[in-house]
C-alpha positions as a Python dict, from the first residue, in 0.01 Angstrom:
ca = {
    (1, 'M'): (0, 0, 0),
    (2, 'S'): (112, 357, -63),
    (3, 'H'): (151, 593, 230),
    (4, 'R'): (-166, 781, 133),
    (5, 'R'): (-427, 754, 407),
    (6, 'H'): (-670, 466, 370),
    (7, 'T'): (-1023, 547, 484),
    (8, 'V'): (-1192, 276, 690),
    (9, 'A'): (-1563, 347, 721),
    (10, 'V'): (-1740, 152, 996),
    (11, 'V'): (-2118, 178, 967),
    (12, 'A'): (-2279, 169, 1313),
    (13, 'F'): (-2651, 151, 1384),
    (14, 'D'): (-2874, 96, 1685),
    (15, 'A'): (-2846, -248, 1851),
    (16, 'V'): (-2522, -320, 1665),
    (17, 'Q'): (-2294, -572, 1835),
    (18, 'L'): (-2047, -361, 2031),
    (19, 'L'): (-1736, -571, 1967),
    (20, 'D'): (-1815, -594, 1595),
    (21, 'V'): (-1743, -222, 1589),
    (22, 'T'): (-1478, -170, 1854),
    (23, 'G'): (-1266, -480, 1778),
    (24, 'P'): (-1170, -385, 1421),
    (25, 'V'): (-1150, -15, 1511),
    (26, 'E'): (-897, -96, 1783),
    (27, 'V'): (-688, -301, 1538),
    (28, 'F'): (-678, -31, 1269),
    (29, 'T'): (-610, 257, 1507),
    (30, 'T'): (-341, 59, 1689),
    (31, 'A'): (-179, -15, 1353),
    (32, 'N'): (-133, 360, 1306),
    (33, 'R'): (106, 354, 1602),
    (34, 'Y'): (330, 117, 1407),
    (35, 'G'): (344, 292, 1071),
    (36, 'A'): (3, 233, 912),
    (37, 'H'): (-203, 524, 777),
    (38, 'Y'): (-569, 446, 841),
    (39, 'D'): (-832, 717, 863),
    (40, 'V'): (-1090, 531, 1073),
    (41, 'R'): (-1438, 678, 1076),
    (42, 'V'): (-1733, 533, 1266),
    (43, 'V'): (-2046, 671, 1103),
    (44, 'S'): (-2418, 615, 1136),
    (45, 'P'): (-2699, 662, 882),
    (46, 'T'): (-2816, 991, 1039),
    (47, 'G'): (-2500, 1098, 1218),
    (48, 'A'): (-2655, 1034, 1559),
    (49, 'D'): (-2473, 830, 1822),
    (50, 'V'): (-2592, 470, 1845),
    (51, 'V'): (-2697, 249, 2135),
    (52, 'T'): (-2521, -85, 2097),
    (53, 'S'): (-2639, -435, 2184),
    (54, 'S'): (-2487, -406, 2531),
    (55, 'G'): (-2653, -73, 2600),
    (56, 'L'): (-2333, 128, 2568),
    (57, 'V'): (-2353, 434, 2348),
    (58, 'V'): (-2098, 470, 2070),
    (59, 'G'): (-2023, 820, 1949),
    (60, 'V'): (-1986, 856, 1573),
    (61, 'S'): (-1788, 1103, 1366),
    (62, 'G'): (-2080, 1193, 1145),
    (63, 'P'): (-2345, 1067, 901),
    (64, 'L'): (-2283, 845, 602),
    (65, 'S'): (-2293, 1154, 384),
    (66, 'S'): (-1975, 1279, 554),
    (67, 'L'): (-1765, 1000, 402),
    (68, 'P'): (-1528, 1077, 116),
    (69, 'R'): (-1626, 982, -237),
    (70, 'R'): (-1379, 693, -240),
    (71, 'I'): (-1363, 457, 58),
    (72, 'G'): (-1071, 223, 116),
    (73, 'T'): (-1254, -26, 336),
    (74, 'L'): (-1626, -31, 411),
    (75, 'L'): (-1695, -237, 725),
    (76, 'V'): (-2048, -348, 812),
    (77, 'P'): (-2097, -491, 1163),
    (78, 'G'): (-2401, -694, 1265),
    (79, 'R'): (-2672, -719, 1524),
    (80, 'S'): (-2811, -1033, 1685),
    (81, 'D'): (-3156, -967, 1543),
    (82, 'W'): (-3043, -985, 1182),
    (83, 'R'): (-3404, -973, 1059),
    (84, 'A'): (-3443, -625, 1205),
    (85, 'A'): (-3120, -517, 1036),
    (86, 'V'): (-3219, -641, 690),
    (87, 'G'): (-3569, -500, 744),
    (88, 'D'): (-3420, -152, 780),
    (89, 'T'): (-3456, -47, 417),
    (90, 'D'): (-3275, 283, 468),
    (91, 'L'): (-2974, 102, 611),
    (92, 'V'): (-2968, -160, 335),
    (93, 'E'): (-3006, 102, 61),
    (94, 'S'): (-2726, 308, 214),
    (95, 'I'): (-2496, 7, 225),
    (96, 'T'): (-2585, -74, -137),
    (97, 'R'): (-2474, 274, -243),
    (98, 'L'): (-2159, 271, -30),
    (99, 'T'): (-2035, -66, -158),
    (100, 'G'): (-2003, 88, -502),
    (101, 'R'): (-1763, 347, -362),
    (102, 'A'): (-1544, 108, -162),
    (103, 'A'): (-1227, -63, -279),
    (104, 'R'): (-1283, -332, -17),
    (105, 'V'): (-1608, -440, 150),
    (106, 'V'): (-1602, -622, 484),
    (107, 'S'): (-1863, -758, 722),
    (108, 'V'): (-1835, -889, 1076),
    (109, 'C'): (-2062, -1161, 1212),
    (110, 'A'): (-2428, -1092, 1124),
    (111, 'G'): (-2320, -796, 911),
    (112, 'A'): (-2314, -1054, 632),
    (113, 'F'): (-2695, -1044, 632),
    (114, 'V'): (-2691, -672, 555),
    (115, 'L'): (-2444, -724, 270),
    (116, 'A'): (-2657, -1010, 142),
    (117, 'A'): (-2970, -794, 153),
    (118, 'A'): (-2777, -527, -39),
    (119, 'G'): (-2697, -784, -309),
    (120, 'T'): (-2323, -760, -245),
    (121, 'L'): (-2290, -1131, -170),
    (122, 'D'): (-2490, -1261, -467),
    (123, 'G'): (-2294, -1551, -613),
    (124, 'R'): (-2014, -1506, -362),
    (125, 'R'): (-1885, -1723, -83),
    (126, 'A'): (-1941, -1581, 262),
    (127, 'A'): (-1902, -1653, 633),
    (128, 'T'): (-2095, -1552, 939),
    (129, 'H'): (-2129, -1676, 1297),
    (130, 'W'): (-2153, -2056, 1295),
    (131, 'E'): (-2492, -2040, 1467),
    (132, 'L'): (-2632, -1806, 1200),
    (133, 'A'): (-2487, -1980, 894),
    (134, 'P'): (-2802, -2192, 832),
    (135, 'D'): (-3016, -1877, 854),
    (136, 'L'): (-2797, -1693, 604),
    (137, 'A'): (-2812, -1984, 362),
    (138, 'A'): (-3191, -2014, 396),
    (139, 'A'): (-3267, -1642, 375),
    (140, 'F'): (-3028, -1575, 87),
    (141, 'P'): (-2989, -1889, -125),
    (142, 'Q'): (-2786, -1697, -382),
    (143, 'V'): (-2504, -1669, -126),
    (144, 'R'): (-2260, -1961, -101),
    (145, 'V'): (-2231, -1987, 276),
    (146, 'E'): (-1914, -2138, 424),
    (147, 'N'): (-1973, -2287, 769),
    (148, 'D'): (-1621, -2327, 904),
    (149, 'P'): (-1380, -2047, 803),
    (150, 'V'): (-1312, -1767, 1050),
    (151, 'F'): (-1337, -1543, 747),
    (152, 'V'): (-1377, -1573, 373),
    (153, 'R'): (-1244, -1364, 87),
    (154, 'D'): (-1428, -1358, -244),
    (155, 'G'): (-1274, -1094, -465),
    (156, 'H'): (-1281, -757, -287),
    (157, 'V'): (-1550, -874, -42),
    (158, 'L'): (-1451, -1028, 292),
    (159, 'T'): (-1692, -1167, 551),
    (160, 'S'): (-1602, -1290, 898),
    (161, 'A'): (-1746, -1527, 1151),
    (162, 'G'): (-1880, -1421, 1490),
    (163, 'V'): (-1782, -1117, 1693),
    (164, 'T'): (-1411, -1153, 1781),
    (165, 'A'): (-1342, -1294, 1433),
    (166, 'G'): (-1364, -930, 1323),
    (167, 'I'): (-1034, -879, 1505),
    (168, 'D'): (-879, -1170, 1313),
    (169, 'L'): (-1000, -1026, 985),
    (170, 'A'): (-880, -674, 1067),
    (171, 'L'): (-536, -809, 1158),
    (172, 'A'): (-517, -994, 828),
    (173, 'L'): (-609, -674, 643),
    (174, 'V'): (-338, -483, 829),
    (175, 'E'): (-88, -750, 728),
    (176, 'E'): (-209, -734, 368),
    (177, 'D'): (-182, -354, 364),
    (178, 'W'): (130, -291, 571),
    (179, 'G'): (309, -622, 613),
    (180, 'A'): (348, -891, 875),
    (181, 'G'): (571, -678, 1098),
    (182, 'V'): (304, -416, 1158),
    (183, 'A'): (33, -678, 1206),
    (184, 'R'): (250, -870, 1451),
    (185, 'S'): (313, -554, 1652),
    (186, 'V'): (-60, -490, 1670),
    (187, 'A'): (-130, -848, 1777),
    (188, 'R'): (131, -823, 2052),
    (189, 'Q'): (-2, -489, 2172),
    (190, 'L'): (-361, -616, 2185),
    (191, 'V'): (-252, -954, 2327),
    (192, 'V'): (-433, -1153, 2060),
    (193, 'F'): (-326, -1431, 1825),
    (194, 'M'): (-155, -1317, 1508),
    (195, 'A'): (-361, -1588, 1341),
    (196, 'R'): (-629, -1795, 1504),
    (197, 'P'): (-554, -2153, 1401),
    (198, 'G'): (-823, -2360, 1236),
    (199, 'G'): (-1177, -2257, 1159),
    (200, 'Q'): (-1496, -2219, 1356),
    (201, 'A'): (-1485, -2594, 1413),
    (202, 'Q'): (-1222, -2521, 1678),
    (203, 'F'): (-1490, -2383, 1906),
    (204, 'S'): (-1540, -2714, 2075),
    (205, 'A'): (-1761, -3000, 1973),
    (206, 'R'): (-1910, -2965, 2321),
    (207, 'M'): (-1997, -2600, 2273),
    (208, 'V'): (-2125, -2639, 1917),
    (209, 'H'): (-2362, -2916, 2014),
    (210, 'G'): (-2481, -2742, 2328),
    (211, 'Q'): (-2589, -2904, 2649),
    (212, 'P'): (-2753, -3241, 2579),
    (213, 'R'): (-3077, -3318, 2757),
    (214, 'H'): (-3006, -3680, 2845),
    (215, 'L'): (-2792, -3746, 3152),
    (216, 'A'): (-2618, -4044, 2989),
    (217, 'V'): (-2494, -3828, 2702),
    (218, 'R'): (-2368, -3559, 2940),
    (219, 'R'): (-2184, -3819, 3148),
    (220, 'V'): (-2014, -3965, 2842),
    (221, 'M'): (-1917, -3623, 2706),
    (222, 'D'): (-1769, -3522, 3041),
    (223, 'H'): (-1584, -3854, 3063),
    (224, 'V'): (-1431, -3822, 2716),
    (225, 'G'): (-1340, -3456, 2767),
    (226, 'A'): (-1161, -3533, 3092),
    (227, 'D'): (-924, -3778, 2922),
    (228, 'P'): (-942, -3782, 2541),
    (229, 'A'): (-647, -4019, 2510),
    (230, 'A'): (-806, -4298, 2714),
    (231, 'E'): (-935, -4610, 2539),
    (232, 'H'): (-1295, -4510, 2476),
    (233, 'T'): (-1472, -4811, 2331),
    (234, 'L'): (-1844, -4818, 2266),
    (235, 'D'): (-1884, -5071, 2548),
    (236, 'S'): (-1690, -4860, 2798),
    (237, 'L'): (-1879, -4544, 2703),
    (238, 'A'): (-2212, -4721, 2738),
    (239, 'A'): (-2105, -4838, 3084),
    (240, 'V'): (-2021, -4479, 3182),
    (241, 'G'): (-2361, -4365, 3061),
    (242, 'G'): (-2540, -4655, 3224),
    (243, 'V'): (-2721, -4754, 2905),
    (244, 'S'): (-2684, -5017, 2636),
    (245, 'T'): (-2449, -4959, 2343),
    (246, 'R'): (-2742, -4946, 2103),
    (247, 'H'): (-2929, -4693, 2315),
    (248, 'L'): (-2616, -4479, 2356),
    (249, 'G'): (-2575, -4472, 1980),
    (250, 'R'): (-2936, -4362, 1935),
    (251, 'L'): (-2899, -4091, 2200),
    (252, 'F'): (-2582, -3949, 2045),
    (253, 'R'): (-2728, -3942, 1697),
    (254, 'S'): (-3042, -3775, 1828),
    (255, 'E'): (-2880, -3515, 2053),
    (256, 'I'): (-2532, -3467, 1906),
    (257, 'G'): (-2589, -3561, 1544),
    (258, 'M'): (-2307, -3814, 1533),
    (259, 'P'): (-2224, -4157, 1677),
    (260, 'P'): (-2019, -4179, 1998),
    (261, 'G'): (-1703, -4286, 1816),
    (262, 'Q'): (-1712, -3980, 1594),
    (263, 'Y'): (-1761, -3757, 1895),
    (264, 'V'): (-1455, -3912, 2062),
    (265, 'E'): (-1254, -3838, 1748),
    (266, 'S'): (-1370, -3475, 1742),
    (267, 'V'): (-1261, -3426, 2105),
    (268, 'R'): (-924, -3584, 2028),
    (269, 'V'): (-880, -3347, 1736),
    (270, 'E'): (-943, -3056, 1972),
    (271, 'A'): (-690, -3196, 2218),
    (272, 'A'): (-433, -3228, 1940),
    (273, 'Q'): (-503, -2872, 1828),
    (274, 'A'): (-437, -2742, 2179),
    (275, 'L'): (-115, -2942, 2206),
    (276, 'L'): (8, -2816, 1869),
    (277, 'E'): (-84, -2458, 1956),
    (278, 'N'): (71, -2446, 2300),
    (279, 'G'): (336, -2718, 2315),
    (280, 'S'): (668, -2799, 2155),
    (281, 'G'): (635, -3177, 2134),
    (282, 'T'): (677, -3364, 1808),
    (283, 'V'): (378, -3466, 1598),
    (284, 'E'): (432, -3820, 1725),
    (285, 'D'): (418, -3694, 2086),
    (286, 'V'): (98, -3504, 2013),
    (287, 'A'): (-59, -3809, 1849),
    (288, 'Q'): (12, -4021, 2156),
    (289, 'Q'): (-108, -3759, 2405),
    (290, 'A'): (-430, -3688, 2214),
    (291, 'G'): (-518, -4055, 2174),
    (292, 'F'): (-448, -4113, 1804),
    (293, 'G'): (-179, -4374, 1859),
    (294, 'S'): (47, -4272, 1573),
    (295, 'S'): (151, -3961, 1385),
    (296, 'E'): (18, -4114, 1064),
    (297, 'S'): (-331, -4149, 1214),
    (298, 'L'): (-313, -3790, 1338),
    (299, 'R'): (-207, -3660, 996),
    (300, 'R'): (-484, -3852, 823),
    (301, 'I'): (-753, -3723, 1059),
    (302, 'F'): (-624, -3364, 1047),
    (303, 'Q'): (-617, -3368, 670),
    (304, 'H'): (-970, -3505, 657),
    (305, 'T'): (-1116, -3284, 930),
    (306, 'L'): (-926, -2956, 902),
    (307, 'G'): (-776, -2976, 555),
    (308, 'V'): (-418, -2928, 679),
    (309, 'S'): (-140, -3138, 823),
    (310, 'P'): (-53, -3109, 1194),
    (311, 'T'): (276, -2942, 1103),
    (312, 'A'): (103, -2685, 883),
    (313, 'Y'): (-158, -2624, 1152),
    (314, 'R'): (112, -2540, 1405),
    (315, 'A'): (299, -2317, 1160),
    (316, 'R'): (-9, -2109, 1092),
    (317, 'F'): (17, -1951, 1433),
    (318, 'R'): (297, -1737, 1299),
    (319, 'S'): (121, -1541, 1027),
    (320, 'T'): (-221, -1473, 883),
    (321, 'A'): (-73, -1504, 533),
    (322, 'G'): (-193, -1820, 363),
    (323, 'S'): (-411, -1921, 655),
    (324, 'R'): (-688, -2165, 582),
    (325, 'R'): (-936, -1924, 731),
    (326, 'I'): (-901, -1696, 425),
    (327, 'V'): (-1094, -1876, 157),
    (328, 'A'): (-1011, -1707, -173),
    (329, 'A'): (-1248, -1733, -465),
}
């Protein structure tokens, strides 16, 4: 990027998710301390301050009409009630006009719904919060929704997953604009990962599937999570749950959407991810500690589940460049 100032326009509106706005703003403004030249402007449709989802009021620099004719990056945050956001015709029409003036268009979390309503995502791949991905696909079938990536690039349009993923995306944009050194300095200053490893699938099989209703399933999930590397056979898991193997299988498929063996594997993958992220052991060590038995088994499962080798997964902590979470069209 040249040293000419790059305007980042963040469109705020009532009930917007607070961190969708403040996370990226903090990244871009911090980058200016390390040599970047961002002109960050938080604006609202009318120029009035906005009340965010948490009740905190965010002051804005002016109305949308105060933005320059050419915008470097247009960033659209989201709100939990995405239906209300897309039902705001003035907001959607404003975003439609602004996208034509922006070199780069970005959304955070449910902001993807506003871009979709504006037609910006037609025929494009896009990401949003994992919990909202089915809604985005159903409401806007012309959008090719990606469930796992922390963010997706399709041409000049980038969409991120939920809330804090906006920080990941902003860091990647800083690196793209000003280099890895500046982005790394920002990450250190904000005490965040330079690159979050993996995709949204990293957010725990336990958390994704929620709290199961049946006590037997909860017991088994707690048991596996406490020691992923133990020998978890179907018989032993059924004994922990106090039910028959057949009934345990039915319960897991009903409540978790997968058989017990597959759940065990998903927990072991998470354990391996944590070991690769935080430890210095060899891939063979990680395989043994996570319960895969051999490095070859670990590599095969990682390639199938995450699309990368364990070695590549570990390396991707060091830079956002080339990370799997940027899905280029």
